[in-house]
C-alpha positions in Angstrom: -38.8 -13.3 29.6 -39.2 -9.9 27.7 -37.8 -9.6 24.2 -34.7 -7.7 23.9 -36.0 -4.5 22.2 -32.6 -4.7 20.3 -33.4 -7.5 18.3 -37.3 -6.7 17.5 -36.3 -5.7 14.0 -34.6 -9.0 13.3 -37.5 -11.1 14.9 -39.8 -9.2 12.7 -37.5 -9.6 9.5 -37.5 -13.3 10.2 -41.3 -13.7 10.5 -41.8 -11.5 7.2 -39.2 -13.4 5.3 -40.6 -16.7 6.5 -44.1 -15.9 5.2 -42.7 -14.3 1.8 -40.7 -17.6 1.1 -43.2 -19.9 2.2 -43.7 -22.9 0.1 -40.2 -22.2 -1.8 -37.2 -24.7 -1.7 -33.5 -24.5 -2.4 -32.1 -25.8 -5.7 -31.5 -29.5 -5.6 -33.1 -30.3 -2.4 -36.5 -30.1 -0.4 -35.2 -27.8 2.3 -37.3 -24.6 3.1 -35.6 -21.7 1.0 -35.8 -19.7 4.2 -32.7 -21.5 5.7 -30.6 -19.5 3.2 -31.8 -16.0 4.2 -31.3 -17.1 7.9 -27.8 -18.7 7.4 -26.8 -15.4 5.5 -28.0 -13.4 8.8 -26.0 -15.7 11.0 -22.9 -14.9 9.0 -23.4 -11.3 9.0 -23.8 -11.5 12.9 -20.2 -12.7 12.9 -19.2 -9.5 11.4 -21.4 -6.9 13.0 -23.9 -6.6 15.9 -25.9 -3.9 14.0 -29.4 -5.2 13.8 -30.7 -3.5 10.8 -27.6 -5.1 8.7 -28.6 -8.7 10.3 -32.3 -7.9 9.2 -31.3 -7.0 5.7 -29.6 -10.3 5.3 -32.7 -12.1 6.4 -34.8 -10.1 3.7 -32.1 -9.9 1.3 -34.1 -12.1 -1.6 -37.6 -11.1 -0.7 -37.5 -8.4 -3.7 -35.9 -10.6 -6.0 -37.5 -14.1 -5.4 -41.1 -13.0 -4.0 -43.9 -10.7 -4.6 -42.8 -8.3 -1.9 -42.3 -4.7 -3.0 -39.7 -2.2 -2.2 -42.7 0.0 -0.6 -43.8 -2.7 1.5 -40.1 -3.3 3.1 -39.7 0.8 3.5 -43.0 0.8 5.3 -42.3 -2.2 7.5 -38.2 -1.5 8.1 -37.5 1.8 7.2 -35.1 3.4 4.5 -31.7 2.0 5.6 -33.0 -1.8 5.5 -35.1 -1.2 2.5 -32.1 0.4 0.3 -29.7 -2.7 1.8 -32.1 -5.1 0.4 -32.5 -3.4 -3.0 -28.7 -3.3 -3.3 -28.8 -7.4 -3.2 -31.4 -7.4 -5.8 -30.2 -8.3 -9.4 -32.4 -6.1 -12.1 -34.0 -8.7 -14.8 -33.3 -8.2 -18.3 -36.7 -8.6 -20.0 -35.7 -9.1 -23.4 -33.6 -12.2 -22.7 -34.0 -15.5 -21.2 -32.4 -16.1 -17.7 -29.6 -18.3 -19.4 -29.1 -15.5 -22.2 -28.8 -12.8 -19.4 -26.9 -14.4 -16.8 -23.4 -12.8 -17.5 -24.9 -9.8 -18.1 -26.6 -9.5 -15.0 -23.9 -10.9 -13.0 -21.3 -8.2 -14.4 -23.7 -5.3 -13.4 -24.4 -6.6 -10.0 -20.5 -7.1 -9.4 -19.8 -3.7 -11.0 -22.7 -2.1 -8.3 -21.4 -4.3 -5.5 -17.6 -2.9 -6.2 -18.9 0.5 -5.6 -21.4 0.1 -2.8 -21.1 0.9 0.8 -19.2 -1.1 3.5 -22.6 -2.1 4.9 -23.9 -3.3 1.8 -21.0 -5.5 1.4 -21.4 -7.0 4.7 -25.0 -7.9 3.9 -23.5 -9.4 0.3 -20.9 -11.4 1.8 -23.3 -13.0 4.2 -25.6 -14.2 1.1 -22.5 -15.2 -1.1 -20.7 -17.2 1.7 -24.0 -19.0 2.4 -24.4 -19.8 -1.4 -20.6 -20.9 -1.6 -21.2 -23.3 1.3 -24.0 -25.0 -0.5 -22.1 -25.2 -3.8 -19.0 -26.5 -2.0 -20.8 -29.4 -0.2 -22.9 -30.4 -3.1 -19.8 -30.4 -5.3 -18.3 -33.1 -2.9 -21.5 -35.1 -3.3 -22.2 -34.8 -7.0 -18.9 -33.4 -8.7 -19.5 -31.6 -12.1 -23.1 -33.0 -12.3 -23.8 -30.4 -9.8 -24.0 -27.5 -12.5 -26.7 -28.9 -14.3 -29.0 -27.8 -11.9 -28.2 -24.1 -12.9 -29.6 -22.0 -15.5 -25.9 -21.6 -16.7 -24.0 -25.2 -16.8 -20.3 -24.1 -17.5 -18.2 -24.4 -14.3 -15.7 -21.8 -15.5 -18.4 -19.1 -15.7 -19.4 -19.7 -11.9 -15.6 -19.7 -11.1 -15.3 -16.4 -12.9 -18.3 -15.0 -10.9 -17.4 -16.1 -7.6 -13.8 -14.9 -7.9 -15.2 -11.6 -9.3 -17.2 -11.5 -6.2 -14.4 -12.1 -4.1 -12.5 -9.1 -5.6 -15.7 -6.8 -5.3 -15.7 -7.8 -1.5 -12.3 -7.6 -0.9 -12.3 -4.6 1.7 -13.8 -7.0 4.1 -10.9 -9.4 3.9 -9.7 -9.1 7.7 -13.2 -10.8 8.4 -13.2 -14.4 9.1 -16.4 -14.8 6.8 -14.5 -13.4 3.8 -11.4 -15.9 4.5 -13.7 -18.8 4.6 -15.4 -17.5 1.1 -11.8 -17.6 -0.4 -11.1 -20.8 0.8 -14.3 -22.4 -0.6 -13.8 -20.9 -3.8 -10.2 -22.3 -3.9 -11.5 -26.0 -3.0 -14.6 -25.8 -5.4 -12.6 -24.4 -8.2 -9.1 -25.5 -7.8 -6.5 -23.0 -9.7 -5.0 -24.4 -12.9 -1.2 -24.0 -13.3 -1.0 -21.2 -15.8 2.2 -21.3 -17.9 4.9 -18.9 -17.0 5.3 -15.8 -19.2 6.8 -12.2 -18.6 7.4 -8.6 -20.0 10.1 -6.3 -19.5 9.1 -2.7 -19.6 11.6 0.3 -18.4 12.9 -1.6 -15.3 9.6 -3.4 -14.4 9.3 -6.9 -15.1 5.7 -8.3 -15.1 5.8 -11.9 -14.2 2.7 -14.2 -14.8 1.7 -17.8 -14.1 3.7 -20.7 -12.5 7.3 -19.7 -11.1 9.5 -22.6 -11.2 13.5 -22.8 -11.8 12.8 -23.4 -15.5 10.8 -20.0 -16.0 13.4 -18.0 -14.1 16.1 -19.1 -16.5 14.3 -18.0 -19.5 13.9 -14.9 -17.5 17.3 -14.2 -16.8 18.4 -14.2 -20.7 16.1 -10.8 -20.7 17.8 -9.2 -17.7 20.8 -6.7 -17.8 23.1 -6.8 -14.6 23.6 -3.0 -15.1 19.9 -2.2 -14.6 17.7 -2.3 -11.4 14.5 -4.1 -11.8 11.1 -4.2 -10.1 9.5 -7.8 -10.2 5.9 -7.2 -10.5 4.4 -10.5 -8.6 0.8 -9.6 -8.8 0.0 -12.5 -11.3 2.6 -14.8 -10.0 0.0 -17.9 -9.1 2.5 -20.2 -7.3 6.2 -20.6 -6.5 8.1 -23.8 -6.0 11.2 -24.8 -4.3 13.1 -24.8 -7.8 11.8 -21.2 -8.3 12.9 -20.1 -5.1 16.3 -21.4 -5.3 16.6 -19.7 -9.0 15.5 -16.1 -7.4 18.6 -16.7 -5.1 20.7 -17.5 -7.7 19.9 -14.4 -9.9 20.6 -12.3 -6.7 23.8 -14.1 -6.1 24.8 -13.4 -9.9 24.7 -10.0 -9.5 21.3 -8.9 -10.7 19.5 -5.9 -8.9 15.8 -6.8 -8.1 13.0 -6.3 -5.7 9.7 -8.1 -5.5 6.4 -6.1 -5.3 2.8 -7.0 -5.1 3.4 -10.7 -3.9 0.3 -12.3 -2.9 -0.2 -13.7 0.4 0.8 -17.4 -0.2 3.7 -16.6 -2.3 4.9 -13.9 0.3 4.6 -16.5 3.0 6.7 -19.0 0.7 9.5 -16.3 0.6 9.0 -15.8 4.1 9.1 -19.2 5.8 12.1 -20.2 3.4 14.5 -17.3 4.3 14.4 -15.9 0.8 12.8 -12.6 1.8 16.0 -12.0 4.1 18.3 -11.9 0.6 15.3 -10.2 -1.6 13.3 -7.4 -0.6 9.6 -8.3 -0.8 6.7 -6.3 -0.5 3.2 -7.9 -0.1 -0.1 -7.1 -2.3 -1.8 -4.1 -0.5 -4.8 -5.0 1.7 -8.2 -3.3 1.1 -9.2 -1.0 3.7 -12.4 1.2 4.4 -12.3 4.8 4.3 -15.1 4.9 7.0 -12.2 3.7 9.4 -10.3 7.0 8.7 -10.6 10.4 10.1 -8.5 13.1 8.0 -6.1 15.3 10.2 -3.5 16.5 7.7 -2.3 16.8 4.2 1.0 17.3 2.2 2.2 17.8 -1.4 1.9 13.8 -1.9 -0.5 12.3 0.8 -3.1 12.8 3.0 -2.9 12.0 6.8 -5.5 10.1 8.6 -6.1 8.5 12.2 -7.7 5.2 12.4 -10.7 4.8 14.4 -9.4 2.9 17.0 -6.7 5.5 17.8 -3.9 3.2 17.5 -2.9 3.7 13.9 -2.0 6.7 11.3 -2.6 6.0 7.7 -0.6 8.0 5.0 -2.9 7.8 1.9 -1.0 8.9 -1.2 -2.7 10.8 -4.1 -3.5 9.0 -7.1 -0.6 10.6 -9.2 1.9 9.0 -7.0 3.5 6.1 -8.7 2.7 3.0 -6.5 6.3 1.9 -6.8 7.3 4.9 -4.7 4.6 4.0 -2.0 5.8 0.6 -1.9 9.4 1.4 -1.4 8.6 3.8 1.4 6.6 0.9 2.9 9.7 -1.5 2.3 12.3 0.8 3.6 10.4 2.0 6.9 10.1 -1.7 7.7 13.5 -2.6 7.5 15.1 0.7 8.5 13.4 0.0 12.2 14.7 -3.5 12.0 18.4 -2.2 11.6 17.8 -0.1 14.9 16.9 3.4 13.2 14.7 5.2 15.4 11.3 5.5 13.4 7.6 4.9 13.6 6.6 1.1 13.2 5.2 0.5 9.8 2.1 -1.6 9.2 0.1 -2.9 5.8 0.3 -1.5 2.6 -3.4 -0.7 2.0 -5.4 0.1 -0.9 -8.6 2.3 -1.0 -10.2 2.9 -4.4 -7.2 4.0 -6.9 -5.1 5.2 -3.9 -2.2 3.3 -2.0 -1.3 4.1 1.4 0.7 2.8 4.6 -0.7 2.3 8.0 2.0 3.5 10.8 1.8 3.3 14.4 0.1 6.7 15.8 2.7 8.9 17.5 1.3 10.7 20.4 2.3 14.1 21.4 4.3 14.2 18.1 5.9 17.6 16.6 8.5 17.7 14.1 11.7 19.5 15.0 10.9 22.1 12.3 7.7 23.1 14.1 9.3 22.9 17.5 12.2 25.2 16.5 9.7 27.6 14.8 7.4 28.0 18.0 10.3 28.0 20.4 13.5 29.8 18.7 14.9 30.2 22.3 15.5 26.2 22.1 17.6 26.3 18.9 20.8 25.0 20.7 19.0 22.2 22.5 17.3 21.3 19.4 20.2 21.6 17.2 22.4 19.3 19.6 19.8 16.9 19.8 19.2 16.7 15.8 23.1 16.6 15.6 23.2 13.4 18.0 20.2 11.6 16.3 22.1 12.3 12.8 25.4 11.1 14.0 23.7 7.7 15.1 21.9 7.5 11.8 25.3 8.1 9.8 26.9 5.6 11.9 24.4 2.8 11.8 25.3 -0.1 9.1 22.9 -0.4 6.4 21.1 -3.4 4.7 22.8 -3.3 1.3 20.2 -6.0 0.2 17.2 -4.0 0.4 18.6 -0.4 0.1 20.5 0.9 -3.0 23.9 2.5 -3.0 23.6 6.4 -2.9 26.7 6.2 -5.6 24.4 4.2 -8.1 21.3 6.4 -7.6 23.3 9.7 -7.8 24.8 8.4 -11.2 21.2 7.5 -12.5 20.1 11.1 -11.6 23.0 12.5 -13.5 22.1 10.6 -16.6 18.6 12.1 -16.6 19.8 15.7 -16.1 19.1 18.0 -19.0 20.6 21.4 -19.9 24.2 20.0 -19.6 26.7 19.0 -22.0 28.0 15.5 -22.2 31.2 16.8 -20.9 29.4 18.5 -17.9 27.7 15.4 -17.3 30.8 13.1 -17.4 32.2 15.7 -14.7 29.6 15.4 -12.5 29.7 11.5 -12.7 33.2 11.7 -11.9 32.6 13.6 -8.7 29.9 11.1 -7.8 32.5 7.9 -8.5 34.9 9.9 -6.1 33.0 9.5 -3.1 34.0 7.1 -0.5 32.5 3.7 -0.5 30.5 3.7 2.7 27.9 1.0 3.8 26.0 3.1 6.8 22.8 4.9 6.4 21.7 7.9 4.5 18.4 9.4 5.1 17.9 10.8 1.4 15.8 13.5 2.3 17.6 14.8 5.4 16.2 18.3 7.1 14.4 19.3 10.4 11.2 18.5 8.8 11.5 14.9 8.5 12.4 14.0 12.0 10.1 14.3 15.1 9.9 14.3 18.7 7.6 11.9 20.1 5.8 11.6 23.7 7.7 14.7 24.5 11.4 14.3 23.6 11.9 10.9 21.7 13.3 11.6 18.4 12.3 9.5 15.5 13.1 9.6 11.7 10.3 10.0 9.3 9.6 9.8 5.4 11.9 7.0 4.6 11.4 6.7 0.7 14.8 8.0 -0.3 16.6 6.0 2.2 20.1 4.6 0.8 23.5 3.8 2.1 26.9 5.7 1.3 28.8 8.9 2.3 27.0 10.9 5.3 28.0 13.9 3.7 24.9 13.5 1.3 22.6 14.0 3.8 24.2 17.1 5.3 24.6 18.5 1.8 20.8 18.4 1.8 20.6 20.2 5.1 23.0 22.8 3.9 20.7 23.4 0.9 17.5 23.9 3.2 19.3 26.2 5.5 21.1 28.5 3.1 18.2 30.0 1.4 19.5 28.5 -2.0 15.9 28.5 -3.1 16.0 32.2 -2.8 12.4 33.7 -3.9 10.2 31.1 -2.9 8.1 30.4 0.1 9.6 27.1 0.7 11.1 27.6 4.4 7.7 29.1 5.3 5.5 26.2 3.7 8.0 23.4 4.9 9.6 24.3 7.7 7.1 27.2 9.2 10.0 29.6 9.8 12.5 32.0 7.5 15.7 31.5 5.7 17.3 33.5 8.6 16.1 31.1 11.4 17.1 28.1 9.4 20.6 29.4 8.9 21.0 30.2 12.6 19.9 26.4 13.1 22.8 25.5 10.8 25.5 27.4 12.7 24.3 25.7 15.8 23.9 22.3 14.4 27.5 22.3 12.8 29.1 22.8 16.4 27.9 19.7 17.4 28.0 17.7 14.1 31.5 19.2 13.0 33.3 20.3 16.1 36.2 22.1 15.7 35.7 23.0 12.2 35.1 26.5 10.7 32.1 27.6 8.9 34.4 28.5 5.9 35.9 24.9 5.5 32.8 23.4 5.7 31.2 25.6 3.1 34.2 24.4 0.8 33.8 20.9 1.8 29.7 20.7 1.3 28.8 23.0 -1.6 29.4 20.1 -4.1 27.2 17.8 -1.8 24.5 20.4 -1.9 25.1 20.5 -5.7 24.0 16.5 -5.4 20.8 17.6 -3.5 20.0 19.9 -6.2 20.5 17.3 -8.6 18.2 15.0 -6.8 15.7 17.7 -6.6 15.9 18.3 -10.3 14.8 15.0 -11.5 12.0 15.2 -9.2 10.9 18.5 -10.2 11.4 18.0 -13.9 14.4 20.3 -13.8 13.5 24.0 -13.0 15.5 26.2 -14.9 18.0 27.4 -12.3 18.9 24.0 -10.9 21.2 22.9 -13.9 23.2 26.0 -13.5 23.3 25.6 -9.7 24.6 21.9 -10.1 27.4 22.7 -12.5 28.5 25.7 -10.2 28.7 23.8 -7.0 29.9 20.4 -8.5 32.2 21.3 -11.5 33.2 24.7 -10.1 34.6 23.6 -6.6 38.1 23.8 -5.7 40.4 21.1 -6.2 
């Protein structure tokens, strides 16, 4: 039978590596060394059919452990394979012994691996998993005597090394090989229970170690019921039943908090016990590969990409964005869909380098209400009616008051941050907020025709859910009033955000109110909605670091309203 030409480079690499490693054996046994690179190659073959990557896995130790040179590999296998093999080779430190240089060499290799390409990481995972399989097998046989065969004999250093490798390779977390690697590390180096500690910093509570009932009792003493907290679970190692019960009791006692960066094991404990139904939880981001993404748009806070499979869309936020805001949008979008709010399906929270993002379903034949209106002004009545119906449905939808905040609480907080007002004026603004009706239906929070889309021809959906809350629906209508009345006179916001003019936006408003407020005059609505428009400016003032005109507009609209 003729050889498959696609495997010729692998066949050649096997022959080359077998000759190079001839007469050498694995540590602690008399098995030929070539079995290790062969196993590494078989692991790589479970992740890719790329023959050059598999060949590189076969060859990965020849530079470091044999007399073979880079030039020989380059000549025999080409530049791509040669560079992959070079990336797997540690650089010696001539002035130090192997023992003395071990940690420095490992640190340099880990740093290089973390910055390397996706292909290099696949080859590296084949090598590291093969090593970890051997270590785990020998540890079962010999226990701590195993470490005596290594240059460095402290098991804690070996644990550091392999856990650091796992972190550097975390973008491969979707592969079974990576999951096996993590499992073998945990079996060989069982996690020790770390004593519970915490720090409270400006609304963020950083928790560390093992979370049980006693630990949470100590935390409760440091919290204030009048504040909202973000519990950072990134360093929570484990949570037991007493800890889960204590979390529920904190919530029942009136403490306001959500959980972020929960590890998969901790998040699963919160899910399977039903605790996440009472406490909002966001899992830790999943490492993602930039090579899987194709950019198609950008905005003020994020860049948008299609995933290579055509099924998803990634919203990758700029590094200046606080990860808390990204996590909030992920949490809100997921729960809003469960409540029946028509919106795109939300997937994983992802991490690429220093940026955080969210994977959403890809909406085909998508256009925003704003873009459709700008391109087809003759559809104004049709679009205004559809947007009004979508809005009414949203404002009649009962909201999940566990996950979403009360709009009144949010706006009180905005008022407290507002500069350029006297204390008397601030109290007047807060009095208006306190007088809003206590309503538990949905409020979008950034309500305008740029944040609703038409999908697959004519299916309306809400997007950009990061400001979602519950409360008086007129808070939303006040935002639409703001963007359609040219209140930001002199800037280019209408053209940039809505692709049309102030005049066209105002015309849309006039059509919208006929369907949302049938029978009410525009004069009556102006009187009703101007203070709500002031709330919108209050919200924007906090986000925009309070442009000079904003405080004056807020006072005029809220404090100057007719009573």
